[in-house]
C-alpha distance (Angstrom), angle and dihedral (degrees) to the residues before:
residue distance angle dihedral
M1 . . .
S2 3.80 . .
T3 3.77 118.2 .
P4 3.83 115.1 -142.7
L5 3.78 115.1 -116.2
S6 3.76 127.0 -163.5
A7 3.78 117.0 -146.4
T8 3.80 88.1 -136.6
P9 3.82 120.2 75.1
L10 3.80 98.2 -100.4
A11 3.79 106.2 163.6
G12 3.79 96.6 -147.1
S13 3.78 94.7 53.4
W14 3.79 96.0 45.5
A15 3.81 94.0 41.6
G16 3.79 90.6 51.7
T17 3.77 90.5 50.6
L18 3.81 91.5 51.4
A19 3.80 92.5 47.3
A20 3.79 90.9 52.6
L21 3.80 91.4 47.4
L22 3.81 94.1 50.1
G23 3.77 88.7 54.2
E24 3.80 90.3 58.5
L25 3.82 103.7 39.8
P26 3.81 123.6 93.0
Q27 3.79 111.8 -105.3
A28 3.81 93.6 -111.2
L29 3.82 92.0 59.4
R30 3.78 98.9 41.4
F31 3.81 100.0 88.6
D32 3.81 86.5 178.4
H33 3.80 96.4 -176.5
H34 3.80 94.3 47.5
R35 3.79 92.9 46.4
H36 3.79 93.4 50.2
D37 3.81 90.1 47.7
A38 3.80 90.2 50.2
L39 3.79 91.9 50.2
A40 3.80 90.5 49.5
R41 3.82 89.7 52.4
F42 3.79 91.2 49.7
E43 3.79 92.5 49.1
A44 3.81 90.2 49.0
L45 3.80 93.7 47.8
G46 3.81 98.6 37.0
L47 3.75 124.7 -164.4
P48 3.81 108.0 -42.7
G49 3.78 122.0 -106.8
R50 3.77 138.9 -177.7
R51 3.78 91.8 -79.7
D52 3.80 86.7 68.1
E53 3.80 108.3 88.8
A54 3.80 93.6 -135.9
W55 3.82 91.2 51.8
R56 3.79 102.1 41.2
F57 3.81 92.6 110.7
T58 3.81 96.9 47.2
D59 3.78 131.2 62.0
L60 3.81 124.6 -147.2
S61 3.80 95.7 176.0
E62 3.80 92.6 112.9
L63 3.79 91.0 50.9
K64 3.80 91.9 47.3
A65 3.80 90.6 53.9
R66 3.81 92.8 60.1
S67 3.79 132.0 78.5
F68 3.77 122.9 -138.6
V69 3.78 138.7 -164.8
R70 3.77 129.6 -147.2
A71 3.76 106.7 -86.7
A72 3.79 119.1 -115.6
G73 3.79 118.4 -137.9
D74 3.81 98.9 -148.5
R75 3.78 95.9 82.7
P76 3.83 126.8 132.2
I77 3.80 113.4 -104.2
D78 3.78 124.0 -145.0
A79 3.79 114.4 -129.7
D80 3.81 93.1 -121.4
L81 3.81 89.6 66.3
L82 3.79 93.3 60.0
V83 3.79 96.4 87.0
D84 3.77 110.7 169.4
L85 3.78 143.0 -161.9
D86 3.78 129.5 -148.5
T87 3.79 94.9 -105.8
P88 3.82 133.8 110.2
H89 3.80 92.9 -131.7
C90 3.82 118.7 73.0
L91 3.80 127.4 153.3
S92 3.80 117.1 -172.9
F93 3.79 128.7 -163.7
V94 3.79 127.8 -170.7
N95 3.80 113.5 -157.8
G96 3.79 88.9 -19.7
H97 3.83 94.7 -51.1
F98 3.80 120.5 116.4
A99 3.82 110.8 -108.6
A100 3.80 106.0 -156.5
W101 3.80 92.1 179.9
L102 3.81 90.1 61.2
S103 3.81 94.9 44.6
R104 3.78 135.9 79.5
H105 3.78 135.5 -165.9
G106 3.79 124.9 -148.7
S107 3.78 125.5 -163.7
L108 3.79 113.5 -69.7
P109 3.80 133.7 -157.4
A110 3.78 116.3 -103.3
G111 3.78 113.3 -74.5
V112 3.81 96.3 15.2
F113 3.79 118.3 125.9
V114 3.81 124.0 -161.1
G115 3.78 115.1 168.3
S116 3.77 147.6 88.7
L117 3.78 123.2 -46.2
R118 3.80 89.3 -114.6
E119 3.80 89.7 56.5
A120 3.80 90.5 46.0
A121 3.80 90.3 51.1
E122 3.80 90.0 56.0
E123 3.82 98.6 40.5
H124 3.83 103.1 31.6
P125 3.82 107.7 19.9
E126 3.81 95.2 154.7
M127 3.80 93.8 51.0
L128 3.79 91.5 47.5
A129 3.80 94.6 46.5
G130 3.80 90.2 50.6
A131 3.80 95.7 47.8
L132 3.81 112.2 29.9
G133 3.78 111.3 94.9
R134 3.80 91.9 0.5
V135 3.81 100.9 107.6
P136 3.83 108.0 104.6
G137 3.78 120.6 -112.4
L138 3.79 103.6 48.0
E139 3.80 96.6 92.4
G140 3.81 98.6 84.3
H141 3.80 97.4 37.4
A142 3.81 109.3 102.5
L143 3.79 97.5 -159.4
A144 3.80 92.4 45.8
A145 3.80 87.0 53.4
L146 3.81 89.8 52.1
N147 3.79 89.0 51.4
G148 3.80 91.0 47.6
A149 3.78 90.2 54.8
L150 3.80 99.7 43.3
F151 3.82 110.3 26.2
E152 3.80 110.5 127.8
D153 3.79 100.7 -169.5
G154 3.76 141.1 -22.7
A155 3.77 145.6 165.2
C156 3.79 126.2 -63.5
I157 3.80 125.2 -167.3
Y158 3.79 119.3 -178.5
V159 3.82 123.5 177.1
P160 3.82 117.5 -177.3
R161 3.77 127.6 -137.5
G162 3.80 116.2 -54.1
V163 3.82 95.5 -2.9
E164 3.81 125.3 128.7
L165 3.80 117.9 -149.6
P166 3.82 107.0 -141.8
G167 3.80 116.4 -131.9
P168 3.80 126.0 2.0
V169 3.79 122.2 -68.8
H170 3.81 108.3 -124.5
L171 3.81 115.2 -146.5
R172 3.82 115.8 -168.6
F173 3.80 117.9 -166.5
I174 3.80 109.9 -173.1
G175 3.79 122.6 -171.3
V176 3.80 118.8 -158.0
G177 3.80 130.6 177.3
D178 3.77 141.9 26.2
D179 3.80 126.2 -72.2
V180 3.80 93.4 1.4
L181 3.80 126.2 136.5
A182 3.81 122.1 -148.0
Q183 3.81 127.3 -176.7
P184 3.84 109.5 -150.9
R185 3.80 113.4 -166.1
V186 3.80 130.2 -168.9
L187 3.80 128.4 -174.2
V188 3.82 120.7 -172.8
V189 3.81 119.6 -179.0
L190 3.81 121.9 179.9
E191 3.77 116.5 -177.4
D192 3.81 121.3 -148.0
G193 3.80 113.2 -50.7
A194 3.82 95.0 3.8
R195 3.82 123.6 137.5
A196 3.81 130.9 -156.4
A197 3.80 145.0 149.0
V198 3.80 128.0 -143.4
V199 3.80 133.1 -171.5
E200 3.82 117.8 -162.6
D201 3.82 116.0 -162.8
Y202 3.81 122.4 -169.3
L203 3.79 118.2 -171.8
G204 3.79 141.8 131.2
H205 3.79 152.4 135.5
G206 3.78 125.8 -92.3
R207 3.79 141.4 24.5
Y208 3.79 100.3 -55.0
W209 3.80 135.4 138.9
H210 3.80 122.2 -125.9
N211 3.81 109.7 -163.6
A212 3.80 100.5 -174.8
V213 3.80 134.6 -175.3
T214 3.81 126.9 -171.7
E215 3.81 121.8 -171.7
I216 3.80 121.0 -166.8
R217 3.79 127.5 -174.8
I218 3.81 117.0 -176.8
G219 3.79 120.6 -171.3
A220 3.79 128.9 -146.1
G221 3.80 113.2 -57.5
A222 3.81 92.2 1.4
A223 3.81 124.8 132.7
L224 3.81 132.5 -152.1
E225 3.79 130.9 -178.2
H226 3.81 110.7 -162.2
V227 3.81 122.8 -174.1
A228 3.81 121.2 -174.1
V229 3.81 125.1 -171.3
Q230 3.81 116.8 -170.2
Q231 3.79 106.7 -165.0
E232 3.80 99.8 148.6
A233 3.79 124.5 164.2
A234 3.80 114.8 -73.5
A235 3.83 92.5 -111.3
A236 3.81 96.5 43.9
W237 3.79 132.5 101.8
H238 3.78 120.9 -133.0
L239 3.79 119.5 -168.8
G240 3.78 114.2 171.1
A241 3.79 136.2 175.9
L242 3.81 124.4 -164.7
R243 3.77 122.8 -171.9
A244 3.80 124.1 -178.1
S245 3.78 135.1 179.1
Q246 3.81 119.9 -161.2
G247 3.79 128.1 -158.2
R248 3.79 130.5 -151.2
D249 3.83 115.1 -45.7
S250 3.81 91.8 -7.3
R251 3.80 123.8 146.9
L252 3.80 128.8 -143.6
V253 3.80 124.2 -176.9
L254 3.82 117.4 -172.2
R255 3.81 121.9 -172.1
R256 3.79 115.7 -178.2
C257 3.79 130.1 -178.0
A258 3.81 120.7 -175.7
A259 3.78 118.7 -171.0
G260 3.80 106.7 137.2
A261 3.82 143.0 62.3
R262 3.77 130.7 62.8
F263 3.79 86.5 -108.4
G264 3.79 122.6 14.2
R265 3.77 129.0 176.0
S266 3.78 132.4 174.0
D267 3.81 122.1 -164.0
I268 3.80 112.3 -165.3
A269 3.79 126.4 -178.1
I270 3.79 121.6 176.2
D271 3.80 122.6 -171.0
L272 3.81 109.8 -158.0
A273 3.77 91.1 -161.3
G274 3.81 100.9 161.2
P275 3.82 127.9 64.7
G276 3.79 113.0 -99.0
A277 3.80 94.8 19.4
A278 3.82 113.9 153.8
C279 3.80 129.3 -159.7
E280 3.81 131.1 -176.2
I281 3.81 122.7 -172.9
D282 3.80 124.3 -175.0
G283 3.79 121.9 180.0
L284 3.79 138.6 -177.2
A285 3.80 126.4 -173.2
L286 3.81 121.3 -169.5
V287 3.79 101.7 -165.1
G288 3.79 119.3 -164.6
D289 3.78 131.1 -160.4
A290 3.84 113.5 -59.3
Q291 3.80 90.0 1.1
T292 3.80 126.4 128.0
L293 3.80 122.2 -154.0
A294 3.79 122.1 174.9
S295 3.80 137.8 -177.8
H296 3.79 122.2 -165.7
L297 3.80 118.3 -174.9
L298 3.78 138.1 -176.5
L299 3.80 119.6 -176.5
H300 3.77 110.6 -173.8
H301 3.80 115.7 -162.6
A302 3.78 101.3 -162.9
V303 3.82 101.5 166.2
P304 3.83 138.8 30.7
H305 3.81 129.7 -73.4
G306 3.80 97.7 22.5
S307 3.79 123.7 145.4
S308 3.79 133.7 -162.3
R309 3.80 137.1 177.7
Q310 3.81 125.6 -166.6
H311 3.78 122.6 -175.6
F312 3.81 117.7 171.1
K313 3.79 128.3 175.6
G314 3.79 131.3 -171.5
V315 3.80 130.5 -168.1
L316 3.80 114.3 -166.2
Q317 3.81 132.1 -163.6
G318 3.80 132.4 -173.8
R319 3.79 112.3 -22.7
G320 3.78 92.4 -17.7
R321 3.78 121.1 145.2
H322 3.80 129.5 -151.9
V323 3.79 125.6 -172.2
F324 3.79 125.2 -166.4
D325 3.80 115.7 -179.3
G326 3.79 112.2 171.4
L327 3.79 130.4 172.2
I328 3.80 127.7 -172.3
R329 3.79 110.7 -164.9
V330 3.81 118.8 -168.8
A331 3.78 115.0 -168.1
E332 3.79 123.4 -137.5
G333 3.78 93.8 -103.0
A334 3.82 96.8 41.7
L335 3.80 95.8 104.2
Q336 3.81 122.0 -179.3
T337 3.78 93.6 17.5
D338 3.81 114.9 167.3
A339 3.81 111.6 -158.7
Q340 3.79 130.5 162.7
Q341 3.79 131.6 179.7
Q342 3.80 130.5 -174.9
S343 3.82 131.3 176.5
R344 3.82 121.5 -174.7
N345 3.79 126.8 179.6
L346 3.79 129.3 -169.9
L347 3.81 115.8 -159.2
L348 3.80 117.3 -153.8
S349 3.81 93.3 -179.6
K350 3.80 137.0 42.3
A351 3.81 87.8 -131.4
A352 3.82 95.0 56.6
L353 3.80 118.6 102.9
A354 3.80 128.1 -154.0
T355 3.80 119.6 -172.0
T356 3.78 115.3 -168.3
V357 3.79 125.6 179.0
P358 3.83 113.1 177.6
R359 3.80 111.6 -179.0
L360 3.79 140.5 -178.2
E361 3.80 128.5 -161.5
I362 3.80 108.8 -175.0
Y363 3.79 123.1 176.7
N364 3.82 100.3 -179.2
D365 3.80 136.9 42.3
D366 3.80 102.5 -132.3
V367 3.82 96.9 84.3
K368 3.79 141.6 100.4
C369 3.80 108.6 -141.1
S370 3.80 133.6 155.4
H371 3.78 140.0 167.3
G372 3.77 136.6 -177.1
A373 3.78 143.5 170.0
T374 3.80 137.1 -161.7
V375 3.80 132.1 -171.5
G376 3.78 120.1 -177.0
Y377 3.78 151.4 124.3
L378 3.78 131.5 -97.5
D379 3.79 113.9 -66.2
E380 3.80 103.7 -103.9
D381 3.80 90.8 -160.0
A382 3.80 88.8 58.5
V383 3.81 90.2 48.1
F384 3.81 89.8 50.5
Y385 3.81 91.7 48.6
L386 3.79 92.1 53.6
R387 3.80 90.8 47.4
T388 3.81 90.1 54.5
R389 3.80 86.2 57.9
G390 3.79 91.3 59.5
I391 3.80 98.6 -95.5
G392 3.81 117.0 135.1
E393 3.78 118.5 -117.3
A394 3.81 96.2 -110.8
D395 3.81 92.0 48.4
A396 3.80 90.9 46.1
R397 3.79 91.1 54.8
R398 3.79 91.4 47.4
L399 3.79 90.8 51.3
L400 3.79 91.9 53.2
V401 3.80 93.2 48.1
R402 3.80 90.3 46.5
A403 3.80 90.0 52.8
F404 3.81 90.6 50.1
A405 3.82 94.9 49.2
G406 3.78 96.9 31.5
E407 3.79 94.0 74.0
F408 3.80 89.2 70.4
I409 3.81 95.0 44.3
E410 3.80 93.7 48.6
A411 3.81 90.2 56.2
V412 3.83 93.2 57.6
P413 3.82 104.1 106.7
Y414 3.84 98.9 -145.1
A415 3.80 118.7 79.7
D416 3.81 96.7 -152.6
L417 3.80 91.7 50.1
R418 3.80 91.3 47.1
E419 3.81 89.0 53.1
R420 3.80 91.3 50.9
L421 3.79 91.7 50.2
E422 3.80 90.3 47.7
R423 3.81 89.4 54.4
R424 3.79 91.0 48.4
L425 3.80 90.6 50.4
A426 3.81 91.0 48.5
T427 3.81 90.5 52.5
Y428 3.78 90.3 47.1
L429 3.80 92.5 50.9
G430 3.77 92.0 48.1
E431 3.79 89.2 56.2
G432 3.76 100.2 41.5
V433 3.80 114.3 31.5
A434 3.79 113.8 67.2
C-alpha cells in the first residue's frame, strides 16, 4: 500500500513513511538508527530553496507544490525502456525496487559481489555496514539524507584487492508512474588495486521523481570508470548526488550525459584523499525547450600531488536553462596539485540561458590550477563556410552542433552506448536546429 508523502518536510508524514518502510525491510537492511538520524537531518535541513547558496540558480517550487507516494516496483515496463549494453552484468530497478526478471548475472571473479543491496545485506552484512553511508560529504545534503532514510533497495558492487571486474556493470533505474517518489541507491567499493567499470542509466515514463544517491570508495592504486546517462521522462524530476573518496594513486573517470527530465540536477563531490589521486570528469547536457539541467561539482584536493580535469559542455534550445557550478578546493597541504576546469555552452536560441560559475579556492602557492567558461552562439562564419561548400543552412548548423557535442560521445568507451547517444543527439538536433 502506498504511503502519502508531502513534498514539504512535515515530520508526521515522513515519519509515518519511514515506520511503514521499516516494517517491510529485511533486518539486515533496516539500519534503524542510521535511517532515523537521516530523517532527522532531512527534517532539520528541509527541501533546499533559492536562499540556500548551492541552490540559488535552481528552483524547486514546482516540486514542492506536488505530493508524492512511495513508488511500487510491480509496474508494467514498456519495451522501449529496456535499453541494454553488451555486458554480462545488468541490474535493473523499477521505482527503486530490484527487478530480478529484468536483470542478469555473468560469471564473476572470486570475491567480487554484484547484486542488490538486499542481497548484499544477507551475504555480506559486515562489508555493507562498514561502507554504506560512509563516504564523506553526504551529511549536509538534504536530499541525500531523505534517500538515506527512505531507500528501499539499490545496487552494490564490491571488488576485492587486486581484482579486475571484466566488462562494465550496467545499472538500469526505471521510473514509472505519476506522482511517485523513488530513492535509487548505488554503492561501489573498490579495494586497493582493484579495477571496474559501471554504467548508470536513468529513464522512464510518467511524472515521477528519482532522488538518487551514488557512493564510491576507491582504494589505493584502484581505478574506476563510471558513466551515467540521465534520459528520464520529459515530465520527470531527477535529483542526484554522487560522493566519491579516492585513495593514494587511484584513478576515477566520470562521464555524464544529461538529456532527460523536466528538471535534472547532479551534485558531485570528490574527495581526493590520497597522494597522487587523479580524477577526470566529462559532462554533456542536451537542454530542450523549457527544461532545466544543472551540474554542481566540488573537487577537494586534500593532499599533495593530486590531479583533476573537468570538461563540461551544454547545448541549449528554446527557453532551456543550463547551470554549471564548479568549485576546485585545494587544501593548505595539497602541494603540487594540478587541477583544470572548463565549462562551454552553445546557445541555439536567444531565449536560452546558461549560468556558469567556475571557482577556485587555493590555500597554498605550489599548485597549477586553471578554470574557464564560455557561452555563445554558433559561429556564423563557420555556417557560411559550410554553405559555400554546398551544404544547406539547417544541415550546416546541425554539423556544427554535432561537432561540439560529438567530442563527448566519441570518448564513451562502449560502442552500443555511443550509438544510443548518437541517436539521442540526432533526435535532439531534428527538434532544435531549424
